[in-house]
N, CA, C and O atoms as a Tripos MOL2 file, in Angstrom:
@<TRIPOS>MOLECULE
protein
  272   271    68     0     0
PROTEIN
NO_CHARGES

@<TRIPOS>ATOM
      1 N           0.8410   -1.1830    0.0000 N.3       1 LEU1
      2 CA          0.0000    0.0000    0.0000 C.3       1 LEU1
      3 C           0.8820    1.2410    0.0000 C.2       1 LEU1
      4 O           1.9470    1.2650    0.6170 O.2       1 LEU1
      5 N           0.4270    2.2520   -0.6920 N.am      2 ALA2
      6 CA          1.1270    3.5340   -0.6960 C.3       2 ALA2
      7 C           0.9050    4.2410    0.6460 C.2       2 ALA2
      8 O          -0.0750    3.9470    1.3300 O.2       2 ALA2
      9 N           1.7810    5.1550    1.0350 N.am      3 PRO3
     10 CA          1.5750    5.9000    2.2790 C.3       3 PRO3
     11 C           0.1940    6.5660    2.2930 C.2       3 PRO3
     12 O          -0.1990    7.2300    1.3340 O.2       3 PRO3
     13 N          -0.5260    6.3760    3.3930 N.am      4 GLY4
     14 CA         -1.8540    6.9560    3.5590 C.3       4 GLY4
     15 C          -2.9750    6.1750    2.9010 C.2       4 GLY4
     16 O          -4.1400    6.5470    3.0410 O.2       4 GLY4
     17 N          -2.6600    5.1060    2.1880 N.am      5 ALA5
     18 CA         -3.6840    4.3250    1.4810 C.3       5 ALA5
     19 C          -4.4420    3.4190    2.4400 C.2       5 ALA5
     20 O          -3.9500    3.0580    3.5090 O.2       5 ALA5
     21 N          -5.6540    3.0610    2.0260 N.am      6 ASP6
     22 CA         -6.4520    2.1270    2.8120 C.3       6 ASP6
     23 C          -7.1440    1.1420    1.8850 C.2       6 ASP6
     24 O          -7.1300    1.3020    0.6650 O.2       6 ASP6
     25 N          -7.7510    0.1190    2.4810 N.am      7 TYR7
     26 CA         -8.4970   -0.8970    1.7500 C.3       7 TYR7
     27 C          -9.8760   -0.9560    2.3810 C.2       7 TYR7
     28 O          -9.9880   -0.8970    3.6050 O.2       7 TYR7
     29 N         -10.9340   -1.0690    1.5810 N.am      8 PRO8
     30 CA        -12.2890   -1.0060    2.1350 C.3       8 PRO8
     31 C         -12.6280   -2.1780    3.0630 C.2       8 PRO8
     32 O         -11.9970   -3.2350    3.0210 O.2       8 PRO8
     33 N         -13.6320   -1.9570    3.8910 N.am      9 THR9
     34 CA        -14.1570   -3.0050    4.7610 C.3       9 THR9
     35 C         -14.5310   -4.2060    3.8990 C.2       9 THR9
     36 O         -15.1560   -4.0600    2.8490 O.2       9 THR9
     37 N         -14.1380   -5.4010    4.3590 N.am     10 HIS10
     38 CA        -14.4000   -6.5950    3.5590 C.3      10 HIS10
     39 C         -14.5350   -7.8370    4.4430 C.2      10 HIS10
     40 O         -14.0180   -7.8970    5.5580 O.2      10 HIS10
     41 N         -15.2590   -8.8360    3.8920 N.am     11 ARG11
     42 CA        -15.4430  -10.1290    4.5660 C.3      11 ARG11
     43 C         -14.6130  -11.1700    3.8120 C.2      11 ARG11
     44 O         -14.6580  -11.2490    2.5850 O.2      11 ARG11
     45 N         -13.8550  -11.9670    4.5720 N.am     12 HIS12
     46 CA        -13.0310  -13.0160    3.9660 C.3      12 HIS12
     47 C         -13.9010  -14.2250    3.6340 C.2      12 HIS12
     48 O         -14.6340  -14.7220    4.4890 O.2      12 HIS12
     49 N         -13.8180  -14.6870    2.4130 N.am     13 GLN13
     50 CA        -14.5620  -15.8750    1.9980 C.3      13 GLN13
     51 C         -13.7810  -17.1530    2.2950 C.2      13 GLN13
     52 O         -14.3440  -18.2470    2.2790 O.2      13 GLN13
     53 N         -12.5050  -17.0130    2.5630 N.am     14 ASP14
     54 CA        -11.6310  -18.1400    2.8770 C.3      14 ASP14
     55 C         -10.5530  -17.6150    3.8280 C.2      14 ASP14
     56 O         -10.5610  -16.4330    4.1730 O.2      14 ASP14
     57 N          -9.6500  -18.4560    4.2430 N.am     15 ILE15
     58 CA         -8.5420  -18.0340    5.1050 C.3      15 ILE15
     59 C          -7.6780  -17.0330    4.3490 C.2      15 ILE15
     60 O          -7.4250  -17.1950    3.1550 O.2      15 ILE15
     61 N          -7.2260  -15.9940    5.0540 N.am     16 GLU16
     62 CA         -6.2970  -15.0260    4.4850 C.3      16 GLU16
     63 C          -5.0280  -15.0520    5.3260 C.2      16 GLU16
     64 O          -5.0920  -15.0600    6.5560 O.2      16 GLU16
     65 N          -3.8740  -15.0670    4.6600 N.am     17 GLU17
     66 CA         -2.5890  -15.0250    5.3470 C.3      17 GLU17
     67 C          -1.7830  -13.8480    4.8250 C.2      17 GLU17
     68 O          -1.6990  -13.6260    3.6170 O.2      17 GLU17
     69 N          -1.1880  -13.0890    5.7530 N.am     18 LEU18
     70 CA         -0.4180  -11.9000    5.3950 C.3      18 LEU18
     71 C           0.9100  -11.9280    6.1320 C.2      18 LEU18
     72 O           0.9560  -12.1870    7.3350 O.2      18 LEU18
     73 N           1.9820  -11.6640    5.4130 N.am     19 HIS19
     74 CA          3.3160  -11.5300    6.0100 C.3      19 HIS19
     75 C           3.8360  -10.1580    5.6050 C.2      19 HIS19
     76 O           4.0200   -9.8870    4.4190 O.2      19 HIS19
     77 N           4.0730   -9.2900    6.5870 N.am     20 LEU20
     78 CA          4.5110   -7.9230    6.3090 C.3      20 LEU20
     79 C           6.0220   -7.8880    6.1030 C.2      20 LEU20
     80 O           6.7880   -8.3230    6.9620 O.2      20 LEU20
     81 N           6.4390   -7.3630    4.9500 N.am     21 LEU21
     82 CA          7.8650   -7.3000    4.6110 C.3      21 LEU21
     83 C           8.5090   -5.9960    5.0520 C.2      21 LEU21
     84 O           9.6090   -6.0050    5.6050 O.2      21 LEU21
     85 N           7.8330   -4.8670    4.8120 N.am     22 ASP22
     86 CA          8.3690   -3.5770    5.2740 C.3      22 ASP22
     87 C           7.2420   -2.5830    5.4810 C.2      22 ASP22
     88 O           6.1260   -2.7670    4.9940 O.2      22 ASP22
     89 N           7.5590   -1.5180    6.2190 N.am     23 GLY23
     90 CA          6.5610   -0.5080    6.5560 C.3      23 GLY23
     91 C           5.7050   -0.9540    7.7260 C.2      23 GLY23
     92 O           6.0550   -1.8820    8.4540 O.2      23 GLY23
     93 N           4.5750   -0.2780    7.8960 N.am     24 GLU24
     94 CA          3.6110   -0.6220    8.9420 C.3      24 GLU24
     95 C           2.2360   -0.7460    8.3110 C.2      24 GLU24
     96 O           1.9020   -0.0230    7.3720 O.2      24 GLU24
     97 N           1.4430   -1.6680    8.8360 N.am     25 LEU25
     98 CA          0.0740   -1.8750    8.3730 C.3      25 LEU25
     99 C          -0.8170   -1.9800    9.5930 C.2      25 LEU25
    100 O          -0.4940   -2.6940   10.5420 O.2      25 LEU25
    101 N          -1.9280   -1.2800    9.5750 N.am     26 ILE26
    102 CA         -2.8800   -1.3430   10.6810 C.3      26 ILE26
    103 C          -4.1360   -2.0390   10.1810 C.2      26 ILE26
    104 O          -4.7540   -1.6110    9.2060 O.2      26 ILE26
    105 N          -4.5050   -3.1210   10.8650 N.am     27 VAL27
    106 CA         -5.7230   -3.8650   10.5540 C.3      27 VAL27
    107 C          -6.6080   -3.7690   11.7840 C.2      27 VAL27
    108 O          -6.3130   -4.3520   12.8280 O.2      27 VAL27
    109 N          -7.7000   -3.0220   11.6450 N.am     28 ASP28
    110 CA         -8.5830   -2.7250   12.7690 C.3      28 ASP28
    111 C          -7.7610   -2.1050   13.9000 C.2      28 ASP28
    112 O          -7.2770   -0.9840   13.7380 O.2      28 ASP28
    113 N          -7.5820   -2.7800   15.0320 N.am     29 ASP29
    114 CA         -6.8400   -2.2060   16.1640 C.3      29 ASP29
    115 C          -5.4260   -2.7790   16.3130 C.2      29 ASP29
    116 O          -4.7830   -2.5660   17.3410 O.2      29 ASP29
    117 N          -4.9370   -3.4970   15.3080 N.am     30 THR30
    118 CA         -3.6350   -4.1530   15.3950 C.3      30 THR30
    119 C          -2.6420   -3.5170   14.4320 C.2      30 THR30
    120 O          -2.8930   -3.4530   13.2280 O.2      30 THR30
    121 N          -1.5070   -3.0440   14.9640 N.am     31 LYS31
    122 CA         -0.4460   -2.4880   14.1170 C.3      31 LYS31
    123 C           0.5840   -3.5770   13.8560 C.2      31 LYS31
    124 O           1.1490   -4.1520   14.7860 O.2      31 LYS31
    125 N           0.8210   -3.8520   12.5700 N.am     32 LEU32
    126 CA          1.7960   -4.8570   12.1640 C.3      32 LEU32
    127 C           3.0960   -4.1830   11.7570 C.2      32 LEU32
    128 O           3.0950   -3.0900   11.1910 O.2      32 LEU32
    129 N           4.2140   -4.8560   12.0560 N.am     33 HIS33
    130 CA          5.5570   -4.3690   11.7420 C.3      33 HIS33
    131 C           6.2630   -5.4040   10.8700 C.2      33 HIS33
    132 O           5.8060   -6.5440   10.7860 O.2      33 HIS33
    133 N           7.3740   -5.0290   10.2150 N.am     34 PRO34
    134 CA          8.0870   -5.9800    9.3660 C.3      34 PRO34
    135 C           8.3650   -7.2980   10.0990 C.2      34 PRO34
    136 O           8.8310   -7.3080   11.2390 O.2      34 PRO34
    137 N           8.0680   -8.4010    9.4200 N.am     35 GLY35
    138 CA          8.2470   -9.7320    9.9980 C.3      35 GLY35
    139 C           6.9860  -10.2860   10.6260 C.2      35 GLY35
    140 O           6.9170  -11.4840   10.9010 O.2      35 GLY35
    141 N           5.9740   -9.4410   10.8650 N.am     36 ASP36
    142 CA          4.7350   -9.9170   11.4820 C.3      36 ASP36
    143 C           3.9180  -10.7460   10.4940 C.2      36 ASP36
    144 O           3.9570  -10.5320    9.2820 O.2      36 ASP36
    145 N           3.1770  -11.7040   11.0590 N.am     37 TYR37
    146 CA          2.2860  -12.5920   10.3090 C.3      37 TYR37
    147 C           0.8860  -12.4220   10.8690 C.2      37 TYR37
    148 O           0.7050  -12.2980   12.0800 O.2      37 TYR37
    149 N          -0.1000  -12.4170    9.9880 N.am     38 ARG38
    150 CA         -1.4960  -12.3220   10.4240 C.3      38 ARG38
    151 C          -2.3210  -13.3090    9.6280 C.2      38 ARG38
    152 O          -2.1790  -13.4170    8.4100 O.2      38 ARG38
    153 N          -3.1850  -14.0300   10.3270 N.am     39 ARG39
    154 CA         -4.0990  -14.9770    9.6860 C.3      39 ARG39
    155 C          -5.5160  -14.5530   10.0330 C.2      39 ARG39
    156 O          -5.8370  -14.3120   11.1960 O.2      39 ARG39
    157 N          -6.3570  -14.4670    9.0150 N.am     40 ALA40
    158 CA         -7.7720  -14.1570    9.2180 C.3      40 ALA40
    159 C          -8.5780  -15.3780    8.7880 C.2      40 ALA40
    160 O          -8.3440  -15.9410    7.7180 O.2      40 ALA40
    161 N          -9.5080  -15.7730    9.6090 N.am     41 GLU41
    162 CA        -10.3330  -16.9440    9.3120 C.3      41 GLU41
    163 C         -11.4290  -16.6070    8.3010 C.2      41 GLU41
    164 O         -11.8260  -15.4500    8.1620 O.2      41 GLU41
    165 N         -11.9030  -17.6210    7.6080 N.am     42 ALA42
    166 CA        -13.0190  -17.4500    6.6780 C.3      42 ALA42
    167 C         -14.2140  -16.8640    7.4210 C.2      42 ALA42
    168 O         -14.4710  -17.2220    8.5700 O.2      42 ALA42
    169 N         -14.9310  -15.9770    6.7750 N.am     43 ASP43
    170 CA        -16.1330  -15.2990    7.2720 C.3      43 ASP43
    171 C         -15.8240  -14.1940    8.2800 C.2      43 ASP43
    172 O         -16.7490  -13.5830    8.8170 O.2      43 ASP43
    173 N         -14.5400  -13.9220    8.5500 N.am     44 SER44
    174 CA        -14.1990  -12.7940    9.4200 C.3      44 SER44
    175 C         -14.2070  -11.5060    8.6010 C.2      44 SER44
    176 O         -14.1190  -11.5380    7.3740 O.2      44 SER44
    177 N         -14.3120  -10.3720    9.2940 N.am     45 VAL45
    178 CA        -14.4050   -9.0710    8.6290 C.3      45 VAL45
    179 C         -13.2610   -8.1750    9.0900 C.2      45 VAL45
    180 O         -12.9890   -8.0650   10.2850 O.2      45 VAL45
    181 N         -12.5950   -7.5390    8.1310 N.am     46 ASP46
    182 CA        -11.6390   -6.4690    8.4250 C.3      46 ASP46
    183 C         -12.3740   -5.1600    8.1830 C.2      46 ASP46
    184 O         -12.7970   -4.8790    7.0620 O.2      46 ASP46
    185 N         -12.5280   -4.3540    9.2410 N.am     47 HIS47
    186 CA        -13.2710   -3.1010    9.1300 C.3      47 HIS47
    187 C         -12.4050   -1.9620    8.6180 C.2      47 HIS47
    188 O         -12.8740   -1.1120    7.8610 O.2      47 HIS47
    189 N         -11.1390   -1.9430    9.0300 N.am     48 ARG48
    190 CA        -10.2460   -0.8700    8.5840 C.3      48 ARG48
    191 C          -8.8530   -1.4340    8.3760 C.2      48 ARG48
    192 O          -8.2610   -2.0040    9.2920 O.2      48 ARG48
    193 N          -8.3340   -1.2720    7.1710 N.am     49 VAL49
    194 CA         -6.9780   -1.6900    6.8170 C.3      49 VAL49
    195 C          -6.3140   -0.4860    6.1790 C.2      49 VAL49
    196 O          -6.7930    0.0240    5.1660 O.2      49 VAL49
    197 N          -5.1900   -0.0150    6.7760 N.am     50 TRP50
    198 CA         -4.5420    1.1720    6.2150 C.3      50 TRP50
    199 C          -3.0840    1.2340    6.6350 C.2      50 TRP50
    200 O          -2.6490    0.5350    7.5500 O.2      50 TRP50
    201 N          -2.3440    2.0840    5.9480 N.am     51 SER51
    202 CA         -0.9330    2.2640    6.2600 C.3      51 SER51
    203 C          -0.5780    3.7390    6.1670 C.2      51 SER51
    204 O          -0.7230    4.3600    5.1140 O.2      51 SER51
    205 N          -0.1160    4.2860    7.2720 N.am     52 GLU52
    206 CA          0.3300    5.6810    7.2860 C.3      52 GLU52
    207 C           1.6650    5.8170    6.5580 C.2      52 GLU52
    208 O           1.9010    6.8040    5.8620 O.2      52 GLU52
    209 N           2.5400    4.8160    6.7240 N.am     53 THR53
    210 CA          3.8980    4.8730    6.1760 C.3      53 THR53
    211 C           4.0190    4.2560    4.7900 C.2      53 THR53
    212 O           4.9950    4.5050    4.0820 O.2      53 THR53
    213 N           3.0420    3.4590    4.4030 N.am     54 GLY54
    214 CA          3.1540    2.6110    3.2250 C.3      54 GLY54
    215 C           3.7390    1.2790    3.6530 C.2      54 GLY54
    216 O           4.4030    1.2050    4.6870 O.2      54 GLY54
    217 N           3.5090    0.2260    2.8860 N.am     55 CYS55
    218 CA          4.0220   -1.0870    3.2640 C.3      55 CYS55
    219 C           4.0670   -2.0180    2.0580 C.2      55 CYS55
    220 O           3.4390   -1.7820    1.0260 O.2      55 CYS55
    221 N           4.8360   -3.0850    2.2370 N.am     56 THR56
    222 CA          4.9070   -4.1700    1.2650 C.3      56 THR56
    223 C           4.6200   -5.4590    2.0140 C.2      56 THR56
    224 O           5.1790   -5.6950    3.0850 O.2      56 THR56
    225 N           3.7540   -6.2920    1.4600 N.am     57 CYS57
    226 CA          3.4200   -7.5420    2.1260 C.3      57 CYS57
    227 C           3.2240   -8.6530    1.1030 C.2      57 CYS57
    228 O           3.0240   -8.4040   -0.0850 O.2      57 CYS57
    229 N           3.2870   -9.8820    1.5970 N.am     58 VAL58
    230 CA          2.8790  -11.0500    0.8320 C.3      58 VAL58
    231 C           1.4920  -11.3970    1.3530 C.2      58 VAL58
    232 O           1.3130  -11.6260    2.5490 O.2      58 VAL58
    233 N           0.5170  -11.4340    0.4590 N.am     59 LEU59
    234 CA         -0.8710  -11.6580    0.8550 C.3      59 LEU59
    235 C          -1.4330  -12.8300    0.0660 C.2      59 LEU59
    236 O          -1.4240  -12.8300   -1.1650 O.2      59 LEU59
    237 N          -1.9240  -13.8310    0.7950 N.am     60 VAL60
    238 CA         -2.5910  -14.9720    0.1760 C.3      60 VAL60
    239 C          -4.0440  -14.8930    0.6150 C.2      60 VAL60
    240 O          -4.3570  -15.0420    1.7960 O.2      60 VAL60
    241 N          -4.9270  -14.6570   -0.3490 N.am     61 THR61
    242 CA         -6.3280  -14.4280   -0.0230 C.3      61 THR61
    243 C          -7.2100  -14.9600   -1.1410 C.2      61 THR61
    244 O          -6.7070  -15.4220   -2.1650 O.2      61 THR61
    245 N          -8.4960  -14.8990   -0.9550 N.am     62 SER62
    246 CA         -9.4610  -15.3630   -1.9490 C.3      62 SER62
    247 C          -9.8750  -14.2170   -2.8710 C.2      62 SER62
    248 O         -10.0250  -13.0790   -2.4270 O.2      62 SER62
    249 N         -10.0540  -14.5190   -4.1350 N.am     63 ILE63
    250 CA        -10.5690  -13.4990   -5.0570 C.3      63 ILE63
    251 C         -12.0670  -13.2880   -4.8530 C.2      63 ILE63
    252 O         -12.6670  -12.4150   -5.4800 O.2      63 ILE63
    253 N         -12.6680  -14.0890   -3.9720 N.am     64 HIS64
    254 CA        -14.1030  -14.0070   -3.7300 C.3      64 HIS64
    255 C         -14.4560  -13.2190   -2.4680 C.2      64 HIS64
    256 O         -15.6180  -13.2100   -2.0590 O.2      64 HIS64
    257 N         -13.4730  -12.5560   -1.8410 N.am     65 ASP65
    258 CA        -13.7850  -11.7160   -0.6840 C.3      65 ASP65
    259 C         -14.8630  -10.7080   -1.0740 C.2      65 ASP65
    260 O         -14.9520  -10.3020   -2.2330 O.2      65 ASP65
    261 N         -15.6750  -10.3090   -0.1050 N.am     66 VAL66
    262 CA        -16.8110   -9.4260   -0.3660 C.3      66 VAL66
    263 C         -16.5390   -8.0560    0.2370 C.2      66 VAL66
    264 O         -16.3070   -7.9390    1.4400 O.2      66 VAL66
    265 N         -16.5660   -7.0160   -0.6010 N.am     67 LEU67
    266 CA        -16.4380   -5.6460   -0.0930 C.3      67 LEU67
    267 C         -17.7550   -5.2480    0.5420 C.2      67 LEU67
    268 O         -18.8200   -5.4780   -0.0310 O.2      67 LEU67
    269 N         -17.6870   -4.6520    1.7250 N.am     68 LEU68
    270 CA        -18.9050   -4.2730    2.4580 C.3      68 LEU68
    271 C         -19.1090   -2.7710    2.4370 C.2      68 LEU68
    272 O         -20.0810   -2.2710    3.0030 O.2      68 LEU68
@<TRIPOS>BOND
     1     1     2 1
     2     2     3 1
     3     3     4 2
     4     3     5 am
     5     5     6 1
     6     6     7 1
     7     7     8 2
     8     7     9 am
     9     9    10 1
    10    10    11 1
    11    11    12 2
    12    11    13 am
    13    13    14 1
    14    14    15 1
    15    15    16 2
    16    15    17 am
    17    17    18 1
    18    18    19 1
    19    19    20 2
    20    19    21 am
    21    21    22 1
    22    22    23 1
    23    23    24 2
    24    23    25 am
    25    25    26 1
    26    26    27 1
    27    27    28 2
    28    27    29 am
    29    29    30 1
    30    30    31 1
    31    31    32 2
    32    31    33 am
    33    33    34 1
    34    34    35 1
    35    35    36 2
    36    35    37 am
    37    37    38 1
    38    38    39 1
    39    39    40 2
    40    39    41 am
    41    41    42 1
    42    42    43 1
    43    43    44 2
    44    43    45 am
    45    45    46 1
    46    46    47 1
    47    47    48 2
    48    47    49 am
    49    49    50 1
    50    50    51 1
    51    51    52 2
    52    51    53 am
    53    53    54 1
    54    54    55 1
    55    55    56 2
    56    55    57 am
    57    57    58 1
    58    58    59 1
    59    59    60 2
    60    59    61 am
    61    61    62 1
    62    62    63 1
    63    63    64 2
    64    63    65 am
    65    65    66 1
    66    66    67 1
    67    67    68 2
    68    67    69 am
    69    69    70 1
    70    70    71 1
    71    71    72 2
    72    71    73 am
    73    73    74 1
    74    74    75 1
    75    75    76 2
    76    75    77 am
    77    77    78 1
    78    78    79 1
    79    79    80 2
    80    79    81 am
    81    81    82 1
    82    82    83 1
    83    83    84 2
    84    83    85 am
    85    85    86 1
    86    86    87 1
    87    87    88 2
    88    87    89 am
    89    89    90 1
    90    90    91 1
    91    91    92 2
    92    91    93 am
    93    93    94 1
    94    94    95 1
    95    95    96 2
    96    95    97 am
    97    97    98 1
    98    98    99 1
    99    99   100 2
   100    99   101 am
   101   101   102 1
   102   102   103 1
   103   103   104 2
   104   103   105 am
   105   105   106 1
   106   106   107 1
   107   107   108 2
   108   107   109 am
   109   109   110 1
   110   110   111 1
   111   111   112 2
   112   111   113 am
   113   113   114 1
   114   114   115 1
   115   115   116 2
   116   115   117 am
   117   117   118 1
   118   118   119 1
   119   119   120 2
   120   119   121 am
   121   121   122 1
   122   122   123 1
   123   123   124 2
   124   123   125 am
   125   125   126 1
   126   126   127 1
   127   127   128 2
   128   127   129 am
   129   129   130 1
   130   130   131 1
   131   131   132 2
   132   131   133 am
   133   133   134 1
   134   134   135 1
   135   135   136 2
   136   135   137 am
   137   137   138 1
   138   138   139 1
   139   139   140 2
   140   139   141 am
   141   141   142 1
   142   142   143 1
   143   143   144 2
   144   143   145 am
   145   145   146 1
   146   146   147 1
   147   147   148 2
   148   147   149 am
   149   149   150 1
   150   150   151 1
   151   151   152 2
   152   151   153 am
   153   153   154 1
   154   154   155 1
   155   155   156 2
   156   155   157 am
   157   157   158 1
   158   158   159 1
   159   159   160 2
   160   159   161 am
   161   161   162 1
   162   162   163 1
   163   163   164 2
   164   163   165 am
   165   165   166 1
   166   166   167 1
   167   167   168 2
   168   167   169 am
   169   169   170 1
   170   170   171 1
   171   171   172 2
   172   171   173 am
   173   173   174 1
   174   174   175 1
   175   175   176 2
   176   175   177 am
   177   177   178 1
   178   178   179 1
   179   179   180 2
   180   179   181 am
   181   181   182 1
   182   182   183 1
   183   183   184 2
   184   183   185 am
   185   185   186 1
   186   186   187 1
   187   187   188 2
   188   187   189 am
   189   189   190 1
   190   190   191 1
   191   191   192 2
   192   191   193 am
   193   193   194 1
   194   194   195 1
   195   195   196 2
   196   195   197 am
   197   197   198 1
   198   198   199 1
   199   199   200 2
   200   199   201 am
   201   201   202 1
   202   202   203 1
   203   203   204 2
   204   203   205 am
   205   205   206 1
   206   206   207 1
   207   207   208 2
   208   207   209 am
   209   209   210 1
   210   210   211 1
   211   211   212 2
   212   211   213 am
   213   213   214 1
   214   214   215 1
   215   215   216 2
   216   215   217 am
   217   217   218 1
   218   218   219 1
   219   219   220 2
   220   219   221 am
   221   221   222 1
   222   222   223 1
   223   223   224 2
   224   223   225 am
   225   225   226 1
   226   226   227 1
   227   227   228 2
   228   227   229 am
   229   229   230 1
   230   230   231 1
   231   231   232 2
   232   231   233 am
   233   233   234 1
   234   234   235 1
   235   235   236 2
   236   235   237 am
   237   237   238 1
   238   238   239 1
   239   239   240 2
   240   239   241 am
   241   241   242 1
   242   242   243 1
   243   243   244 2
   244   243   245 am
   245   245   246 1
   246   246   247 1
   247   247   248 2
   248   247   249 am
   249   249   250 1
   250   250   251 1
   251   251   252 2
   252   251   253 am
   253   253   254 1
   254   254   255 1
   255   255   256 2
   256   255   257 am
   257   257   258 1
   258   258   259 1
   259   259   260 2
   260   259   261 am
   261   261   262 1
   262   262   263 1
   263   263   264 2
   264   263   265 am
   265   265   266 1
   266   266   267 1
   267   267   268 2
   268   267   269 am
   269   269   270 1
   270   270   271 1
   271   271   272 2
@<TRIPOS>SUBSTRUCTURE
     1 LEU1         2 RESIDUE 1 A LEU
     2 ALA2         6 RESIDUE 1 A ALA
     3 PRO3        10 RESIDUE 1 A PRO
     4 GLY4        14 RESIDUE 1 A GLY
     5 ALA5        18 RESIDUE 1 A ALA
     6 ASP6        22 RESIDUE 1 A ASP
     7 TYR7        26 RESIDUE 1 A TYR
     8 PRO8        30 RESIDUE 1 A PRO
     9 THR9        34 RESIDUE 1 A THR
    10 HIS10       38 RESIDUE 1 A HIS
    11 ARG11       42 RESIDUE 1 A ARG
    12 HIS12       46 RESIDUE 1 A HIS
    13 GLN13       50 RESIDUE 1 A GLN
    14 ASP14       54 RESIDUE 1 A ASP
    15 ILE15       58 RESIDUE 1 A ILE
    16 GLU16       62 RESIDUE 1 A GLU
    17 GLU17       66 RESIDUE 1 A GLU
    18 LEU18       70 RESIDUE 1 A LEU
    19 HIS19       74 RESIDUE 1 A HIS
    20 LEU20       78 RESIDUE 1 A LEU
    21 LEU21       82 RESIDUE 1 A LEU
    22 ASP22       86 RESIDUE 1 A ASP
    23 GLY23       90 RESIDUE 1 A GLY
    24 GLU24       94 RESIDUE 1 A GLU
    25 LEU25       98 RESIDUE 1 A LEU
    26 ILE26      102 RESIDUE 1 A ILE
    27 VAL27      106 RESIDUE 1 A VAL
    28 ASP28      110 RESIDUE 1 A ASP
    29 ASP29      114 RESIDUE 1 A ASP
    30 THR30      118 RESIDUE 1 A THR
    31 LYS31      122 RESIDUE 1 A LYS
    32 LEU32      126 RESIDUE 1 A LEU
    33 HIS33      130 RESIDUE 1 A HIS
    34 PRO34      134 RESIDUE 1 A PRO
    35 GLY35      138 RESIDUE 1 A GLY
    36 ASP36      142 RESIDUE 1 A ASP
    37 TYR37      146 RESIDUE 1 A TYR
    38 ARG38      150 RESIDUE 1 A ARG
    39 ARG39      154 RESIDUE 1 A ARG
    40 ALA40      158 RESIDUE 1 A ALA
    41 GLU41      162 RESIDUE 1 A GLU
    42 ALA42      166 RESIDUE 1 A ALA
    43 ASP43      170 RESIDUE 1 A ASP
    44 SER44      174 RESIDUE 1 A SER
    45 VAL45      178 RESIDUE 1 A VAL
    46 ASP46      182 RESIDUE 1 A ASP
    47 HIS47      186 RESIDUE 1 A HIS
    48 ARG48      190 RESIDUE 1 A ARG
    49 VAL49      194 RESIDUE 1 A VAL
    50 TRP50      198 RESIDUE 1 A TRP
    51 SER51      202 RESIDUE 1 A SER
    52 GLU52      206 RESIDUE 1 A GLU
    53 THR53      210 RESIDUE 1 A THR
    54 GLY54      214 RESIDUE 1 A GLY
    55 CYS55      218 RESIDUE 1 A CYS
    56 THR56      222 RESIDUE 1 A THR
    57 CYS57      226 RESIDUE 1 A CYS
    58 VAL58      230 RESIDUE 1 A VAL
    59 LEU59      234 RESIDUE 1 A LEU
    60 VAL60      238 RESIDUE 1 A VAL
    61 THR61      242 RESIDUE 1 A THR
    62 SER62      246 RESIDUE 1 A SER
    63 ILE63      250 RESIDUE 1 A ILE
    64 HIS64      254 RESIDUE 1 A HIS
    65 ASP65      258 RESIDUE 1 A ASP
    66 VAL66      262 RESIDUE 1 A VAL
    67 LEU67      266 RESIDUE 1 A LEU
    68 LEU68      270 RESIDUE 1 A LEU
């Protein structure tokens, strides 16, 4: 994500796995730093995903996630 960018509220249709490579990423109330791993279960919702600094991550997710 570019600095200041965000991603809309969405529901995961399957398991999502994220590994943060650089920068910072905030998912709801959790701030992730380089090296952090996050797993979201199917049917869970991310209400706010954004990065003040910008970030690079490896993201394995479903193309069927639903934007809310």
